[in-house]
N, C-alpha and C positions, 0 to 999 in steps of 0.2 A: 887841820890835817884830816883827810877823809879816812873814815874807818872802814876797813875791809871785813866782810862777813867771815865768820869762822867756818872751818871745814865741816864740823859736825852738822851744821844746819844744811849745807849743800847735800850732804849724804842723805839726810832725812828726806829732802825733796825728791832726790833721784829714786829713793826707795818707793815712795808713794806712786810716782809715775810708772815705775816698772810693775808695781802691783796692779795698777789700773789696766795696763796693756794686757797683762796676763789674764785678768778677769774677762776682758772683752774677747780675747781669743778663745777662752773656754766656752763662753756663751755661743760664739759663732760655730765652734766645733760641734756643740750639742745640737744646734739647729740644722746643720748640714750633714749629720750622720745618717747613713742608710742601713736598712735592715736586710740582710741576705735571706732569701727564701729558696729552699732547695726544690728543684723540679727535675724530673728525669725524662730521657728520650730513649726509646727502644726502636732502633732502625736497622735495616739490612745494609750495613756499610760495605759489604762485599760487592754490591751492585751500584751502578751509577745513580739509580733512583734514590737510594738511601743517602748518598753523599750530596745529591742535589737538594734533598729535603733538609739535611743538617745545615748546609750553607745558608739556606733561606731562613731557617730558624734563628741562627746566630745573627744574621743581618737584621731580622725583625726586632730582636731584643736590643741590638745596638741602636737602630733607628728610633725605636720607641723611647728609650731612655735619653737619647740625645734631644728628642722633642719634649719629653716630660722630665726635665732634670730636677724638678722640685718634688717628684714622687719619693717617698721614703723607702719603698720596697725595691729590691733588685733581685731578679731571678738568677739563680745560680744553676746552670744547666749541667747535669751529669748524664753522659751518653753511654749506652750499652749497645753492643752489636749482637743482633739476634741471629746472624748468620743464615738467614732464610730457613730457620728451623723453629718449629712450634715449641719444642721443649726448651730450647735456649732462650726464646722470647719470654716464656713463662718464668724461667729461672732469673733472667735479667730483671723482670718486673718485681719479682719477689725480693731480690737483692736491693733494689732501689727503695722499696717500701720499708723493708725491715732494717736495713743497715744505714741507708742514707736518710731515711725518713722524709722522702720527697712529698711535697704537697699535691703534686699532679704529675701525670705521665703523658708525654706526647708520643703517639705511636700506638701500637706497632704498625708495621707496613702492610701486612696482608690480613685478610679477614679470618683465616685459620688461626693466625697468631693472636688476633684480637679477641677471639672467643674466650680463651682461658684468662687472658690478661684482664678482661672486663670483670670476670668473676672475682679475681684477686682485688681489683679496685673497689668493687662493691663491698667485699668483706672488710677491707681496711678503710672504706669510705674515702678513697683517693680518686678524684676525677681522672678519667682516661679520655684523652682527646686524640682521635685518629684522623689524619688528613688523607688516608688512602684506603682504608678498609670500607669498601662500598657494598658488600654483600647484604641483600635484604634480610638474610637470616639473622643478622645481628640485632635487628629490631625486635625479634621475638624474645630476646633476653630481658627486655623491658627494665634495664637498669637505669636508675636516675643518675648514676655516676658516669655514664657513657655519653660522650658527645661526638657525633659524627661530623667532622669538619670537612666533609666531602659530599658529593652527590650520591644519594642512594641509587643503586643500579636499577631499581624498579622505576625510577623517574624517566629513564630513557626508553623504556619499552613502548610507550605510547608514540614517541617519535618514530621508532622503527616500524611499528604497525601502521602508522600514517603513511610511511613510504610504500609499504606493501599495498595498501589500499589505493594510493595515488596511481600506481602503475598497473593496477588490476590483476595482481597475482593472487591466485587462489590457494597456493600451498607454499610453505617455507619449512626448511629443515634447519634447526639449530645445531651448530657444531660447538661444543663447549668442553672445557677441561673438567676432568673427573675429580673435583674436590669441592669444598664448600663454596668457594668463590664462583665456580661455574654453575653448580646446582642451585644456588640461592636465587638466581634470577629467572630460571626456566619456568616455574609456575606463573610468574607475573607475565613473562613473555608469551606464554601459551594463551593466557586469558586475553591479553591485548590483541593477539592475532585472531582469536575467535570472535572478538568484538567487531572486527572488520570483515567477518565471514571468510577468514583464511584458516586453513587447516594445517596441523603439524602431523604429517603422516609418519615421520620417523625422527628419532633423536640420535645424533651421532656424538658419542662420548669418547674422548681421547684422554688417556692417562697422562699425567705430568711426566712420567718416565717412559713414555712410549718411544719405541725405536722408529727409525725411518721406514722400515718395512711394515711395521704395524700401522703407521700413518697412511702409507700407500694402499695397504689392504683395505682400510676403512674408506678411503677416497674412491677406490674402485667399486666398492659396494654402493656408494652414492651414485656413481656413474650408471649403474644398472637400473636406477629408479627413474621415474618420470620427472620428479621435481628438480628444478634447476636454480632455485633461490635458496641461498645458504646464509645463515646468520652466525657469525663467528664471535665467540665470547670466551676468551682465555688469556693467560699471561702473554706478554709480548714475545718472550723467548720461544714459547711453544707455537704461538701464532705465526712467527716468521718461518718456522719449519713446515707448518701446514701449508702455507701459501707457496713455499718453495716446491714442495712435492706436487701440489695441485698444478702448478705451472708446468712441471715436468711431464705430467701425464695428460696435459691438454685440457684441464678443467678451467683455466683462466682464459677462455676463448669466447667467441661469439655464441650467444645463447645462454650463457651462464650469468648469474647475478650473485655478487658477494657483498654482504653488508657487515661492517665491523661495529662493535659496541665502542663506547667511549674510551675504555681502557686501551684498546689497540690503536684507535684513531689518535688519541692524545700522545701516545708513545711514539708511534711510527712517524707521525707527521710533524711533531715538535722538533725532532732532530732527525730529519730524513736521511736514510742510508740508501744509496742507489741500488745496492745489491738486494735490499729488501723491497723497496718500492717498485722495482722492475717486475717482481713476482705478483703484484696486486694491481696492475694497471686496469683502470675502469671500475675498481671497487668503490662502493659507497661507505661512508662512515659518519657517525654522529659524535659530537663532543660538546661539552658545555660551552656556551658562548661567554667570552670575556671581552668586554668592550675595550677598545684600544684608547688608552689615555696617555697623556704626557708623562704622568708619574710612572706608569707601567713601562714605558720605553726607557725612561731614565733608570729605573730599577733593573731592567734587563741588561743594560750596559754595565752597571755597577756589579751585578751578580756575576756576569761573565768574568770580570776581572778578579773578583773575590774567589770564585771557584778555581780558577787557574792558580791562584796563590796557595789555596788550601790543598788542592789536589792536582799537582802538576802532571800526573800520569793520565788524567782524564782528558781526552782530546775530542773535539767536535761535539761536545755535549750542549744541548739546548734546553732552555728553561721550558718546562711543561706546566700543565694546569695543577699537577700535584705539588710542585714547588711553590706555586702561588698560594695554594690552600695551606701549605705548611707555614708560609710567611704570615698569613692572616690568622692562623690558629695560634701562633706564638704571640702575636699582637693581642689577640683576644684574651689569652691566658694572663699576660702581664697586666692588662687593664683590670681583669677580674681580681687578681691577687691584691692589687692596690685598693680596690673597692671593698674587698672582704675584710681587710685589716690584718693586724699581726698580733692580736690579743692571745690567740690560741694556736700557736704554730707547732705545738708538741703532739706527741702520740700517747694515748692511754694504753699501757701495757696490759696484756691479757693475763688473767689469773689461771694458771695451769699447774697441774701437778708435775712432779718430777718424772712421772712415767709418760707424760705426753709432751715431750720436749721437741716435737717436730717443728720445722720452720712455719708451717701453716698454723699449727696450734698456738705458737707464740707470737703470731702476727698481731701487732698493735692496731689501734683505731685512731685515725687522724681526727683531732678535735676541731680543726678548721675546715674539714671536708664539706659539711653541709653548707657553711657560709660561702665557700668557694663555688659550690654547685649553684646556689642562688644567684651569685654575682654573674656567673657564666650564662645563666638562663636569661638574664636581663641585659646582657651586653649588646650593644649595637653601634656600628661605626661604618665608615666608608673605607673598604679595603681595596686591595689590588684587583680582586675579582668582582667588585661591585658592592652593593649593600650587603652587610654581613650581620646576620643575627641567627639565633637558634630558635627553632620552633619544636618544642617537646624533645629537645636533644638532637634535632636534625637540622642540618643547614638547609635554608630555604632553596627550593629548586629555581633554576634560571632557564632561560631559553637555550635551545640546542642548535648548534651550527651543523649544517649538512654539507659534507665534504665529498668531492669526487677526486679520486687519486688519478693524477695525470702527470707524466714526466717524473721529476724527482721531488714531487711534493703533492699537496692537496689544493684543489680549487673549490672555493666556496660557491655553492649553487643555490643555497636557500637557508631558511631557518624553520624551526618548529617551536611554537609556544603552546602552553596549556590552554590559552584563551582563543588563539587565532588559528591553530593548526599549522599546516605548511604554508609558508609565505615566502615570497622572493626577497623581501626586505622587512625589517622589523618595524618600519614606519607604515606598513600596510594597515588599512582601516577595516579589513575583513573581520567579522565577528562570527567565528565558527566554533565547532566542537574540537575536542582534543584529537579526534581521528580524521578531521576533515582536511580537504585539500585535494589537488590533482596535480598531475605532472606538469601542467601548464603554469603552475605556481612556482616552478623551479627553473633555473637556467638550464641550458642544454647539457645533457649528460653524455659523456663519452664512455661507452660500455666496454667490457672486455672484448677483445678482437678489434679495437679501434673503430667502433661503429656507433652511430647515433640512433640506430633503430632500437626501439625498446624491446628487450627480450620478452617472449610470451610467458616465460617462467617455467616451462616444462617441455620435455621432448620425449619422443618414443625411446624406450630403453635401448641402449647400445649393445645389449647382449643377444640381439636377434630374436628375442622371445616375442611371439605373437600374442595378441589379446585373445583370451579365452572367452568366447561369446556363448553364453548358455541360451538354448532355444527350447521351448516347450514341446512336449510330445503328447498328441491326443488323436483320437479316432476321427472325430467329426470336424466340420468347418475347416477342411484342409486347404481352402483357398487362402487362408491367412498364413499358416505355417504347416508344412508337410515334410516329414522325415521319411525318406525311402532308403532301403538298404539293398545293395547289389549283392546277391548271394555268391556270385562268382569271385568278386574281389573283396567281399566283406567290408566294403566302404559305404558310408552313409552320405546321402545327398539331401541338402535342406533347400526347399523352395517355398514360394508363397508370396503373397502381397507384402507382408511385413518385411520379408527378406529382401525383396526387390527395392523397397523404400530405403532400407538401411544401406544396401549396396550403393544406391544412387547418392545417398547423403555422404557416404565416405568418399566417393569420387569427387564430390563437390568441395571437400576440405582442401585448404591450401597446402597440405602436406600429406605424405604417405602414412597410411595407418594399417600395418599388417594385422590380420586377425583371422581367426578360424572359428567355425560354428561347432559347438559341442552339444548334442542332444541331451536333455535332462531325462535320462531313461535308465532303467535297470538293465542288467546284462541280457535279459530275455526280450528287451525292446519295449516293455511296458513303462508307462510314466512312473518316474521316481517320486512323484509327489504333486501337490497342488501348485498353483501359480504363486501362492504366498511362500511355499517352500523353495521354489525356484528363485524368487527375489531374495530370500534370506541367504542363499548361497553366495550372492555378491557381498553381503555383509560379512560372511565368514571367509571371504577372499578365495573361495573355490572357483568363482568366475570373475572375470574383469568387467563383464557387462551382461545384460539380458536383452535379447532382441526377439520380438514376437508380439502377439496380440495381448500385451500386458497393460492393464488399465491403471491409470494414475489415481490412487486413492490415498487417504491420509495415513492409514496404519502402515502402508508400504513405504511411504516417504520418510518414515522415522528411521529406516535402515538404509535407504539408497537415495540418490538424487536422480530425478527424472528429467528428461529433455522436454522441450515443448511437445504437445500432442500432435500427431500426424493424421489423426482421424477426427471425425465428428464425435462430439461428446454427448453422454446422456444414456440413461436406461429407459426403455420404452416398453409398451405392451402390444402384443400382436393378438388379434381376435378374429374369428371367422366373420365373413360378411354374408348377408342374405338379402334377397329382393324384398323390400318392405313396401312395395307398391300394391296396396290393397284396392282393387278395382270393384268396389261395391256400389250399391245404388245411391249412396250419398257422397260419392267422391267429388261431385261438383261443388260441394261446400268447402273442400280442403284448400283451394287456392287462397282463400282469404281467412284471416283469423277472426274470431268472434267479435273482437272490438272493432275491427274494420267493417264487418257486416252491419253491426248496430249503428256505427257512425254514418255509414253510407245511407241506411234507411232513414235515419233522422234528418239527414240533409236533404233527401228527396222530399220529405214532408215539409221541411222548412222552406225550401225553394218554391214549392207549390203555393204555400201561404204567401210568400213575398210577391210572387207574380199575381196572385189574386188581389192583394192590397193595391198593387200598382196599376192593375188593369180594370177592375170591376166598375169603376165610375165612368170609364171612357170607351170600353170595349164590349160590344154586344155578346161576344163569344163567352164572356165571363159573367153574364147576367142571367137572371132567371130565379127559380126557387132555390132555397138554401142548399138542398141536396144536389141540385144541378150544378150550382157554383162550386161546391166542394168537390164533386166528381170531376168537373172540368179542370179545376186547378191541379188536383193530384194526377189526373190523366196526363195533363200537359207535362208535369214534372217527371213522372216515371217514363213517359214516352221518349224523353231525351236520351234514355239509356240506349235506345236503338235508333234515335234521331227520326222518330215517326210522328212527331207532333204536327197536328193540322191547324191548330189555332194560330192566329197571327197576333203578335203583340205590337201595340201601337205606341206605347210609352218608351221614350228614350232610356229611362231608368231601367225599365224591364228588359229592353234589348241588351243593355250593358251587363245586367245580371245573367241573362240567358247565355250570352257569349262566353262569359267566364265559366259558368256552370257546364256548358257543353265541352269546354276544354278539359275540365276536371273529369267529366264522365268519359271523354275519349281516352284519357290516360288510364283511368281506372279499368275500363272495359278491355283495353288492349293488354294491360298487365294481367288481368284475370284470364284472358284467352291464352296468353303465353304460358302462364303457370299451369292451367288446366291441361293444355297440350302436353307439357312436360310430364305431368303426373300420369297421363294416360298412355304416353308413347315411350318415354325414356325409362330404362330399367333403374329403379331406385335401390342401389346397393347400400345397405346400412349395416353397421357393426352390431353383433349380437349383444355386446356389452360396451358401455362408454364410461363407466365409473368403477374405479378400483374398489371402492367401499361397497359397491353392490356385490362384487365377488366375495368379499369377506362376509357380508351379511347373509348371503345365500349358502355359504360354506362350499363354494366351488373349488375344484382342484385346479391348480395352476402349475406351470412348468418353468424350469430354468436349466441353463446349460451346465453340464458337469464341470466341476473345478472352478466355477465362477464365484464371485463375491456377492452375486445378486441375492442369494438366500438371506444374507444379513439384512438387506433392504426390505425384503418381504416380511421377515419376522418383525422388524421394527414397525411396519405398517399395520400389523395385527393379524397376519395370516397364521393359522395353526400349522405347526411343523408337519403334521400328518397329512396336510393338504398339498404338500409340495412334492412334485414329481420331477425326476431328472431325465433330461434327454442329452444326447451327445452328437447329434447330427441334424441337418435340416430335414432329412427324410423321416427320422423318428419324430421330430417336432410336428411335421405335417400329419403323420399318422395319429398322434395323440390328439391334435386339434380336430381332426376329422371325426374321431370317435365321440368326442364330447365328454363333459365331466361325468355324466350319468352312465356312460358305457365304458368306463375304465380309462378314459382319456382325460383331457384338460379343457378348461373353458378359455384359458388365455395363457400365453407364453411371455415371460419377462426376460429381456436380454438387452445387451448394449446395442446402440443404434447401428454400428457397422455390421454386426451379425444380423440384425433385423433387415437391413438393406439387402444383404446377401440372400436372406430367406425370401424376401418379397420379389427379388429378381427371378426366382424360380416359381413362386406361387402367388403372383400379384393378383390373379383373378379370384382367389379364394379368401384372401385375408387382407387386413388393413392394420396399419400402425396407428394407435390411438394415444392421444394426450391424456394425462400430463406426462411430461418427460422428467425423470428424476436425474438431477444434474450430477455428472461426473466429469472428469477432465480428459476423457478419451484415452487412446493408446499412446504410450510413450516408450522410449528406450531407457533402461535403468543402468546407472553407473554407480560406483562407490561414492560415498559421501565426500564432497569436496573435490571430486574429480575435475581436473582442468579441461577434460574433453566435453563436459556438459555444455558450456557456453558456445563452443564452436559447432557442436552437433546441432544444438538448438537453432543457431543462426542458419545452418544449412537446411534444416527442416522447414523453417519459416520461408526461406528462399524457394524451396521446392513447392510448398503449398500455394504460393502466390504465382507460380508458373504453370506451364503446360505439362511438365514431366509427371506430376502427381496424377493428373487426369489420364494420361496414357497408361500408367500402371493400373489405375482403377478399371479402365476399360478392358485391359488385358486379362484381368482376373475376374471381374464381376459382370462384364458386358455393359452395353450402353443403357439398357433398361428403357429404351424409347417407347416400347409397346405397352408399358405398364402405366396405369394412372398414378398420380401423385397421392400415395396413401397417407402422406403426412398431413394432407389438408383436413382440417377438422370438419366433422359432419354437422350441418346446421339444418334448420327447418326449411321446407320448400314453400310454406305458406307465407303470403304477403301480409304484413302487419301494418298497423296504423302509423308506426314510426316512419314508414317509407312515404306516407301520403299526407301527414298532418299539415305540411306546408301548403299543399293545394287546398285542403279544406279551410285552412286559415284564410287564404286569399278569397275563396268563395264566400265565406262567412262575413268577412269584413266588408266586401263589396255589397253584399245583400243588406247588411245593417246600415251601411252608408246610404244606400238607395232608399231604405225605409225612412231614415232620418230626414233626408232631403224632401221626400214626398210629404211627410207630415208637416214639415215647416212650410212648404208651399201651400198645402191644403189649409192649414190654419190661417195663413196670411190671406189667402184668396177668399176664404169664407168668413173673415173676421166680423163682417157686419151681420151676417146671418147667425153667427154663433153668439152674438151679443144679445141676450134676451131683452124683450120689451119691458118685462116686469122685473125690476131689480131684486125683488124679494123671492124670486123663484129658488127652490131648494137645489142643492148640489146634485141630488139623485135625478131631478127633472132636467138639470143641465146636461148630465151625462147621457140621458135618454135622447134628448134633442140632438146632442153631438153625433150619436150613432145613427139617428134618423137621417141626418144630412149626409153622413159618411157613406151610407149604403145607397144613396140616390145617384141617379145619373148626373154627370157634370155637363149640363146643356151648353155651357160656354165652350166646351171642348170642340176643336175643329172637326172632330169626327161627326158630332151631332149637328153642328152648324152647317156643314157641307151637305149632310143628308137632308136637312130641312129646306135648304136653299134650292136644291135640285127639285124637290117636290113642289114647292110653291110656284116656281117659274115654268113648270111643266116640261122641263128639259129632260126629266128622267121618268120614264113610264114603267109602272110595275108590270111584271109578267103575269100571265094567267094564273089565277088561283092564289096570287100573293096578296098579302094584306095591304091595305091602302096606307101609304106612309104619311098622308096628309092628315089623318085623323088619329088622335091619341085619346086615351081615356085615363082618368085618375081612378085607380083601383084601390079600394080600401081593404087592407089586409091587417093581420095582427102581427106586431113586432114581438118577437120572443122576449118574455120576461117583462112586458110592459103593462102588466095588470089587465091583460085582455083588451086593451084599448086599440082602436083601429089606427092604422097608419096608411099613408097613401103612397102609391108608386105609379109612375107613368109607364103604361104598357100599350102595346099595339091594340087598337079597337077594331080589329077585323071582325067579320061576322063569325069566324070560328072561335073567337075568344069572348065569351060572355061573362060578365062579372055581376055580383050581387048588388053593388052600388056603383053606378057609372055616371060620371059627369063628362059630357062631350064638350071639348074645347077646341075651337078652330085655331090652328097655329097662327093665323094672321092676327088673332086677337091677343096673342102673347107678346104684346109690345114691350112688356117688362119681363126679362128672363127670370127674374126672382119671384114672379108671382106664384110659381109652383111651390117654392121653398117657404113663401109667406103662408101659403095655404096649409103647410105642414104644421105651423104653429096654431092655425085657427081651427083645424079639424077637431081638436080636443080642447074643450073648455078648461079653464083653470079652476080647479076645485079648491084652490087655496083662498 
């Protein structure tokens, strides 16, 4: 029979099984337990923006922990409504820190609220993360517990200034809200505009509580100004009212430019309202670029559903960039809390006395705050807005999207990045600076007024006010500017060259420019100051421009902007001229300089020597005693100067040399004749002074025009102030120059070239303008700094100077000056120098040397047998003497001597009466210079008229060997060696 187990045993087994199951459940529960971490949120829940942000924060925490279910920490969000009030925001933050003991605060919404909340967070060491407080002024707090999870407003100013530069606008007026949010970005915006050479002539500040009438009044003030480029930076609620009133009074029309900062662009265009967008058609806006991703589109759909569940009363709300930043900020905080750990989640209470029991005094300090700050600083992930990380508490900047408002929304026309500037697409490979780019890098913009023509950025004021043009008043040089007063009507008329130029320039502008001339004079008609004083009146805004003979100089350009010059530039010197043609007894030497005289003389000697070398062995005209040969050679050379040479040259080498030398002499003599004629017949007008330093060295008096800047130049050159004399008219200047420096006048006058041209047009026969010219930029029209009129007027001036209109005006006021010589031509010497003829001398010298070389080579080759001595032991000195004995003898092989001898032997040529008999020759013993008084022989004519001391008569028929005479030369003198 089978034994059944007893009940106590079964109960014991069941007990152990139950105990095991309970133990496992306890372990599992311990492993899956989460730790709640309190965090706060201070938002403006009375506006849709606050509710949008809160929805995004809740969705971020839900999505984060659904993805990271294994994390031990869980953020518990406690929300407080700031009610768009700074005090309520501060109170809410204080309550969260003190009573809830939150580890971090998300918010607040605005920069004004964030200012005090950040101070509380730093005191309690509680991190404050704001996804919408964008004012740059918050950076100055320098709190390590503040994290800006949005773009700093200062990052967008470079994008805005790049737009201004791309379209060539020179001025822009910011319109901003009168609070910390509006004022914080203005210094950065102004600097960015100045970096692209754009000026801020006015700042329009609108109070957050401004009424419609106050807004309209401010807008009407803007209409009376020239600038038509406006940059709007304010809250969306106020911005909508400003655009609405601007539309009403006609300021959103053709010619106007409206640029919105990212706060307005993101708000208006993320959830477009037709009633709002219709008031800003054609406006431009910038906003941070968020790449479109699949995750973003999925989140947008989920967010829309969640928002309607939580806020059924909010209709037509759209997700904006601030909602995305709120989502990423909550994600970053949840990740940082997990990394920071939960070891010290408590607060250290403050030790205060009972008398100091205020909320701030009893505020504790978070023990986990520093750890959480460190974790947030190192956090990095891929968020909905792109790569997410903090750099020194600031969210890294991204590219900006440029939007053009058209229809009921915005149209993307380009991008701006810090590395590429303005580009049409982000894939562009351009590598430029932050301010670079042009409007060609953008898609077509439809401007206010439904036009694609780029506004020029400024207009003539609509209040009918004319430009006040200041003109100088002075006594002299009235051809440039002259102010006349009609005693009967007490009206003033302004005329002159400068006035006509400006009138013509204004007529050439593509738009009407009303203006009036106002003389810069005292009530009695006297000048009210110098030209510098007149220019300074533009800087003081007493004049809108200055027209006249105003010179463009550096110190004036610091206060005004000048147009391009409309006259010739430079300061020059006027001096008297005198006839310097001294007709003395030695004037014939002046046509040539001393170096040319010496060179010519040496070449005459050299050419005579060359002709003697080439001719003396074959030409009877160059033979005879040494003095006769030298005289004949030099006579032949110098007679070429008047082409009177009688001697005939028979050598081809000599003929070549003579032809070239005659060509040189012809040019030299003709040039000499022309120069001498000029010296003797033409009046040689020369300036009395040609060097400024000569005036300074001699202590001469010099003059300058009254009111001119020229004295500064003269003092810098080294002139003594006591040596400067003022004149104020061309007549007075002529009188001073006529007197001279020693008779109470001046030795020279210094003034600008236009004045000097005018002066010379009247007195060109008495004075000359002398270099050097001290550079200036000429006369120009002065306008206020950054005036948009300057580029247009400069282009019109440039167009006039290139055409005939400027010449017509000059002729009308100054005359054609056709009868005056060009005084600007520098005075040079009338003497001819070697520099003008060295090429001719070089040719003659080379030809002569080449002829000598050819002759010597031919001579040595021809006489090589005779030059070879019979005695090899003969000394070098004896060889040289023998060489010269042969060199100075006739060359009987020459055709000239052979022909003469042949005619005589055949009786075909009979000598004339009294002529020597050519058939008989004698060998005359003479002494060769320097040969130790040893005799030498020379063949000479043996006529009865020529008797020699030692004569050997040789019949020419007996000279069967032509070299017998040369052999005799070696045998006449015995060898003493």
